[in-house]
C-alpha positions in Angstrom: 38.3 -15.3 -25.1 39.1 -11.7 -25.5 35.2 -10.9 -26.1 34.3 -12.8 -23.0 36.7 -10.8 -20.8 35.4 -7.6 -22.4 31.9 -8.8 -21.7 32.6 -9.4 -18.0 34.6 -6.3 -17.5 31.4 -4.0 -17.5 30.5 -5.7 -14.2 33.5 -4.0 -12.3 32.5 -0.5 -13.4 31.5 1.8 -10.5 28.1 2.5 -11.7 27.3 -1.2 -11.3 28.0 -0.7 -7.5 25.3 2.0 -7.5 23.2 -0.1 -9.5 23.3 -3.0 -7.0 22.5 -0.7 -3.9 19.3 0.4 -5.8 18.4 -3.2 -6.2 18.9 -3.7 -2.4 16.7 -0.7 -1.8 14.0 -2.3 -3.9 14.2 -5.9 -2.7 14.2 -5.3 1.1 10.5 -4.2 1.7 9.6 -7.7 0.2 11.1 -9.3 3.5 8.8 -7.1 5.5 5.4 -7.9 3.5 6.7 -11.3 2.5 8.4 -13.7 4.7 8.2 -11.8 7.9 4.4 -11.0 7.6 3.7 -14.5 6.6 5.5 -16.1 9.5 4.2 -13.4 12.0 0.6 -14.4 11.0 1.3 -18.1 11.1 2.8 -18.0 14.5 -0.1 -16.0 15.7 -2.3 -18.9 14.6 -3.9 -17.7 11.3 -5.0 -20.1 8.5 -3.0 -20.7 5.3 -6.0 -19.2 3.5 -6.1 -16.1 5.6 -2.4 -15.8 5.0 -2.6 -16.3 1.3 -5.2 -13.6 0.9 -3.4 -11.2 3.1 -0.7 -11.5 0.4 -2.9 -9.4 -2.0 -1.4 -6.5 -0.6 1.3 -7.3 -3.3 -1.3 -6.5 -5.7 -0.4 -2.7 -5.5 2.8 -3.6 -7.4 0.6 -4.6 -10.2 -0.9 -1.0 -10.6 1.8 1.1 -9.7 2.0 2.2 -13.6 -1.3 4.1 -12.7 0.7 6.8 -10.8 3.9 6.2 -12.3 3.5 9.4 -14.6 3.2 11.5 -11.5 6.3 10.1 -10.1 8.0 10.8 -13.5 6.8 14.7 -13.3 5.9 15.8 -9.8 8.9 17.2 -7.8 9.3 16.7 -4.0 9.5 20.3 -2.5 13.0 21.1 -1.2 14.3 17.6 -1.4 14.3 17.5 -5.1 16.5 20.6 -5.3 19.0 19.0 -2.6 19.0 15.3 -3.8 17.6 15.3 -7.4 14.3 14.0 -8.7 14.4 10.3 -8.2 16.4 10.3 -4.9 14.0 12.6 -3.3 11.2 10.5 -4.1 13.1 7.4 -2.9 14.1 9.0 0.4 10.5 10.2 1.1 9.1 6.7 0.6 11.7 5.1 2.8 10.6 7.3 5.7 7.0 6.2 5.0 8.4 2.4 5.3 10.1 3.2 8.7 7.0 4.7 10.3 4.9 1.9 9.2 7.5 -0.4 11.0 7.2 1.6 14.1 3.3 1.0 13.9 3.8 -2.7 13.4 6.1 -2.9 16.6 3.1 -1.8 18.6 0.4 -4.0 16.9 -0.9 -7.5 17.5 -2.3 -9.4 14.4 -4.5 -11.8 16.5 -6.6 -8.7 17.8 -6.1 -6.4 15.1 -5.6 -8.2 11.8 -7.1 -5.4 9.8 -4.6 -2.9 11.2 -1.5 -5.1 10.7 -2.6 -5.8 7.0 -3.5 -2.2 6.6 -0.1 -1.1 7.7 1.3 -3.9 5.4 -0.6 -2.4 2.5 1.0 1.0 3.4 4.4 -0.5 3.1 3.4 -2.2 -0.2 2.2 1.3 -1.6 5.3 3.0 -0.5 7.5 0.3 -1.7 5.7 -0.1 -5.0 5.9 3.7 -5.6 9.6 3.6 -4.5 10.3 1.0 -7.2 9.0 3.5 -9.9 11.9 5.9 -9.1 14.4 3.0 -8.4 13.9 1.5 -11.6 14.1 4.7 -13.5 17.2 5.8 -11.7 18.8 2.5 -12.5 17.9 2.4 -16.0 19.3 6.1 -16.3 22.7 4.8 -14.9 23.4 3.3 -18.3 23.8 5.0 -21.6 21.2 4.6 -24.3 23.4 2.8 -26.8 25.1 0.4 -24.2 23.4 -3.1 -24.9 25.8 -5.1 -23.1 26.0 -2.6 -20.1 22.1 -2.6 -20.0 22.1 -6.5 -19.6 24.9 -6.3 -17.1 23.0 -3.5 -15.2 20.0 -5.8 -15.1 21.9 -8.6 -13.8 23.6 -6.5 -11.1 20.1 -5.0 -10.1 18.7 -8.5 -9.6 21.6 -9.3 -7.5 20.9 -6.3 -5.4 17.1 -7.1 -5.2 18.0 -10.6 -4.1 20.7 -9.4 -1.8 18.1 -7.0 0.1 15.4 -9.7 0.0 17.7 -12.7 1.0 20.1 -11.1 3.6 17.2 -9.0 4.9 15.5 -12.3 5.5 18.4 -13.7 7.2 18.3 -10.6 9.6 14.6 -10.9 10.0 14.5 -14.8 10.7 17.6 -14.7 13.1 16.6 -11.5 15.0 13.0 -13.0 15.4 14.6 -16.3 16.8 17.0 -14.4 19.1 14.1 -12.3 20.5 12.1 -15.4 21.0 14.9 -17.4 22.7 15.5 -14.6 25.0 11.9 -14.7 26.3 10.5 -11.5 24.5 6.9 -12.1 24.1 6.5 -9.9 21.2 9.5 -11.0 19.4 8.2 -10.1 15.9 7.3 -6.8 17.0 10.9 -6.2 18.2 12.4 -7.4 15.0 10.5 -4.8 13.1 12.6 -2.1 15.1 15.7 -3.8 13.7 14.6 -3.9 10.3 13.7 -0.3 10.5 17.4 0.4 11.3 18.4 -1.3 8.2 16.1 0.8 6.1 17.6 3.9 7.4 21.1 2.5 6.8 20.2 2.1 3.1 19.6 5.8 2.7 23.2 6.6 3.7 24.4 4.7 0.6 21.7 6.4 -1.7 23.9 9.7 -1.3 26.3 8.1 -3.4 24.0 7.3 -6.4 24.2 10.0 -8.9 21.4 11.1 -11.0 22.0 12.1 -14.9 19.9 12.9 -18.0 17.4 15.0 -16.0 17.7 18.1 -18.1 17.3 16.1 -21.3 14.3 14.4 -20.0 12.5 17.6 -18.9 13.3 19.2 -22.3 11.8 16.1 -24.1 8.7 16.4 -21.8 8.3 20.1 -22.3 8.5 19.6 -26.2 5.9 17.0 -25.9 3.6 19.2 -23.9 4.2 21.9 -26.6 3.1 19.6 -29.4 0.0 18.5 -27.5 -0.9 22.1 -26.9 -0.6 23.0 -30.4 -2.6 20.2 -31.5 -5.6 21.0 -29.1 -5.3 24.6 -30.2 -5.7 25.8 -26.7 -3.7 28.4 -24.7 -3.5 30.0 -21.3 -3.8 28.1 -18.0 -6.4 25.6 -19.1 -4.3 25.0 -22.2 -1.2 24.3 -20.1 -3.2 22.0 -17.7 -4.5 19.9 -20.6 -1.1 19.8 -22.3 0.6 18.7 -18.9 -2.0 16.0 -18.3 -1.7 14.6 -21.9 2.2 14.6 -21.7 2.0 12.9 -18.2 -0.6 10.4 -18.7 -1.3 9.8 -22.3 2.0 10.3 -24.0 4.0 7.5 -22.3 1.5 4.9 -23.1 0.8 6.2 -26.6 4.5 6.1 -27.2 4.8 2.4 -26.2 2.0 1.3 -28.5 3.1 3.5 -31.4 6.6 2.3 -31.3 5.9 -1.4 -31.1 2.5 -1.7 -33.0 -0.9 -2.1 -31.2 -1.2 -5.9 -31.6 2.4 -6.8 -30.8 2.5 -4.5 -27.8 -0.6 -6.2 -26.4 1.0 -9.7 -27.0 4.1 -8.6 -25.3 2.1 -7.3 -22.1 0.5 -10.8 -22.2 3.6 -12.7 -22.2 4.7 -10.3 -19.3 1.7 -11.1 -17.4 1.8 -14.9 -17.6 5.7 -15.4 -17.3 6.2 -16.0 -13.6 2.9 -16.9 -12.3 3.7 -20.3 -11.3 6.9 -19.2 -9.5 4.7 -16.7 -7.6 2.3 -19.2 -6.4 5.2 -21.5 -5.3 6.9 -18.5 -3.6 4.0 -17.4 -1.7 3.5 -20.7 0.0 7.2 -21.8 0.2 8.0 -20.7 3.8 4.8 -22.1 5.1 5.7 -25.5 3.3 9.0 -25.3 5.1 7.7 -24.9 8.3 5.0 -27.6 8.0 7.5 -30.3 7.0 9.7 -29.5 10.1 12.2 -26.9 9.3 13.0 -24.4 11.9 13.4 -20.6 11.4 17.1 -20.9 11.7 17.3 -23.6 9.2 15.0 -21.7 6.8 17.4 -18.7 7.2 20.5 -20.9 6.5 19.2 -22.8 3.4 16.5 -20.6 1.9 18.0 -17.2 2.6 21.8 -17.7 3.1 22.7 -20.3 0.7 20.0 -19.1 -1.6 21.5 -15.6 -1.7 24.9 -17.1 -2.6 23.4 -19.0 -5.5 21.4 -16.2 -6.7 24.4 -13.8 -6.7 26.7 -16.3 -8.6 24.1 -17.3 -11.3 22.5 -13.8 -11.7 25.9 -12.6 -12.9 26.3 -15.6 -15.1 22.8 -15.3 -16.4 23.3 -11.8 -17.4 26.5 -12.9 -19.4 24.6 -15.7 -21.0 21.8 -13.6 -22.0 24.1 -11.3 -23.7 25.8 -14.3 -25.6 22.8 -16.2 -26.6 20.2 -13.4 -27.1 17.4 -12.3 -24.9 14.5 -14.3 -26.7 16.3 -17.8 -26.6 17.4 -16.9 -23.0 13.8 -16.4 -22.0 12.6 -19.6 -23.4 15.6 -21.6 -21.6 15.1 -19.9 -18.3 11.3 -20.1 -18.3 11.4 -23.9 -18.8 14.2 -24.4 -16.1 12.5 -22.0 -13.7 9.2 -24.1 -13.8 10.9 -27.6 -13.8 12.7 -27.1 -10.5 9.3 -26.6 -8.8 9.2 -30.5 -9.1 12.2 -30.8 -6.5 9.8 -29.4 -3.8 7.3 -32.2 -4.7 10.1 -34.8 -4.0 11.0 -33.0 -0.8 7.4 -33.4 0.2 7.2 -37.2 -0.5 10.8 -37.8 1.0 9.8 -35.7 4.2 12.5 -33.6 6.1 15.8 -33.7 4.3 18.5 -31.1 4.7 20.4 -32.2 1.8 17.2 -32.4 -0.5 16.3 -29.0 0.8 19.5 -27.5 -0.1 19.5 -28.8 -3.4 16.1 -27.6 -4.1 16.8 -24.2 -3.0 20.1 -24.0 -5.0 18.4 -25.1 -8.1 15.3 -22.8 -7.7 17.3 -19.9 -7.0 19.7 -20.7 -9.8 16.8 -20.6 -12.4 14.8 -17.9 -11.0 17.8 -15.7 -11.1 18.6 -16.4 -14.8 14.8 -15.9 -15.6 14.6 -12.6 -13.6 17.7 -11.1 -15.2 16.5 -12.0 -18.6 13.2 -10.5 -17.9 14.3 -7.2 -16.5 16.8 -6.7 -19.4 14.1 -7.5 -21.9 11.8 -4.9 -20.7 14.6 -2.4 -19.9 15.5 -2.4 -23.7 12.0 -1.5 -24.7 11.5 1.7 -22.7 11.5 5.1 -24.1 14.0 7.2 -22.1 11.6 10.4 -22.3 9.3 8.4 -20.1 11.6 5.7 -18.4 9.6 5.5 -15.0 6.1 5.3 -16.6 7.0 2.8 -19.5 9.0 0.5 -17.1 6.5 0.6 -14.4 3.8 -0.2 -16.9 5.6 -3.5 -18.1 6.9 -4.3 -14.7 3.3 -3.9 -13.1 1.7 -6.2 -15.8 4.2 -8.8 -14.7 3.6 -8.2 -11.1 -0.1 -8.7 -11.6 0.0 -12.2 -12.6 2.6 -12.9 -9.7 0.5 -11.2 -7.1 -3.3 -10.8 -7.9 -3.5 -14.6 -9.1 -1.1 -16.0 -6.5 -3.3 -14.6 -3.7 -5.3 -17.8 -3.9 -2.3 -20.0 -3.6 -3.1 -20.6 0.2 -6.7 -21.6 -0.8 -5.3 -24.0 -3.4 -3.3 -25.7 -0.8 -6.2 -26.0 1.4 -8.5 -27.4 -1.4 -5.8 -29.9 -2.1 -6.1 -30.7 1.6 -2.3 -30.3 2.2 -1.1 -32.1 -0.7 1.9 -30.1 -1.3 3.3 -32.3 -4.0 0.4 -31.8 -6.4 0.5 -28.0 -5.8 4.0 -27.9 -6.7 3.2 -29.9 -10.0 0.5 -27.4 -10.9 2.8 -24.3 -10.5 5.3 -26.2 -12.9 2.5 -26.4 -15.5 1.6 -22.7 -15.2 4.4 -21.4 -17.3 3.2 -23.2 -20.5 0.8 -20.5 -21.6 3.6 -17.7 -21.5 6.1 -20.0 -23.4 3.3 -20.5 -26.1 2.8 -16.7 -26.4 6.5 -16.1 -26.5 6.9 -18.6 -29.3 4.0 -17.2 -31.5 5.7 -13.7 -31.6 9.4 -14.7 -31.2 10.4 -13.4 -34.7 8.6 -10.0 -34.2 10.0 -9.8 -30.7 13.7 -10.0 -32.3 12.7 -7.2 -34.8 11.4 -5.1 -31.9 14.7 -5.4 -29.7 16.8 -4.9 -32.8 14.6 -1.7 -33.6 15.0 -0.4 -30.1 18.9 -0.5 -30.3 18.9 1.2 -33.8 16.6 4.0 -32.5 18.7 4.4 -29.6 21.9 4.6 -31.5 20.2 7.2 -33.9 19.3 9.2 -31.1 22.8 9.0 -29.8 24.1 10.2 -33.2 21.7 13.2 -33.2 22.8 14.2 -29.7 26.6 14.1 -30.9 25.8 16.0 -34.1 23.7 18.7 -32.0 26.8 19.5 -29.9 29.1 19.9 -32.9 
């Protein structure tokens, strides 16, 4: 019992509140390019196939690792000196998102679909880039030897992400409904002004999130550049440029494969890519499904966003706790199976028809299992990153996971149309999509345990060296 109390105590630390805010900042843009854009296009008469392919803008989250090294190294003039490296990037990109919302408030998707999707793409790029800095800042709030705190931080970050997404979704849906009922013709455009105000409010909270470990990271990166320059045998301006490029682009990737072994590293990335494909297919089409079987925007806000947020918060914290107690590998197996199985409840909802009780049950179970799967997934990849290249390596692994959830899920609308609106079969298919990832995980489960244990040993060794160096 004492161990359980000690495990839960970490959630009440002040740094967890800062991590939760970072999660909110990361999750909120998905409201804009997810449910809000989807319903906006739906209510303007666009087809499911068009809406599904418009969701390909999420694909930028799958490739943000390509520019993550630049976010790790380039400093924003003036702002970096005032706010710190990570916070300067976050604030700059939040400004870009607000400007994009102003453009959306003036647009008409039925007349200028390309412009609307183009602005959505700009929001996605800004959000995906922002996530690089957010994830790095979140990981750096926790010490390198604090395994339990890392799992707890992952849980709190997921709670924050879903808070930004779910509560932001409530605000979006209720604001759109209120403007529509008030007779505002362009009610979605007016809603985007409200959402822009929420983005500005989150930046006030950002001022209370502290940065740490910056000097150590810069020193490690500089040392790596010096080693590269020495190996290349070049000097002067060209030598410095080559060393900077190598330290920025090559070293983070080489470090990941060198530490884990090439074959195992590729297998890990394969598992990450496959793990949540089915959930993404379902998530992309879920709000259209709710509308087509007769639920109003307010009912969706109440059950899918409000009730779903409460469930997510509660079970993400519990999911983090159980991930600590049972081990990450076992937790990923359990959460993956449960996450996929709950999709079958939506097949039942389609067969039964509109039922608020069944809707609430399906939403609760789906959010429960998704929360468990997400916090386990985030903790897993957070433990594998090298702190010298936090942003780059986390972005690499998170992007691989996002690739499966976004690029492939873009065809979700076309799949429903091909099935001629047979939502039950669609949800059954999404349930089966988890199988390849679980086969992959089972095949390398022993090596993964060794990798995670090795990561903790390396971090502990580095901590001991740091302590000895100060004595």
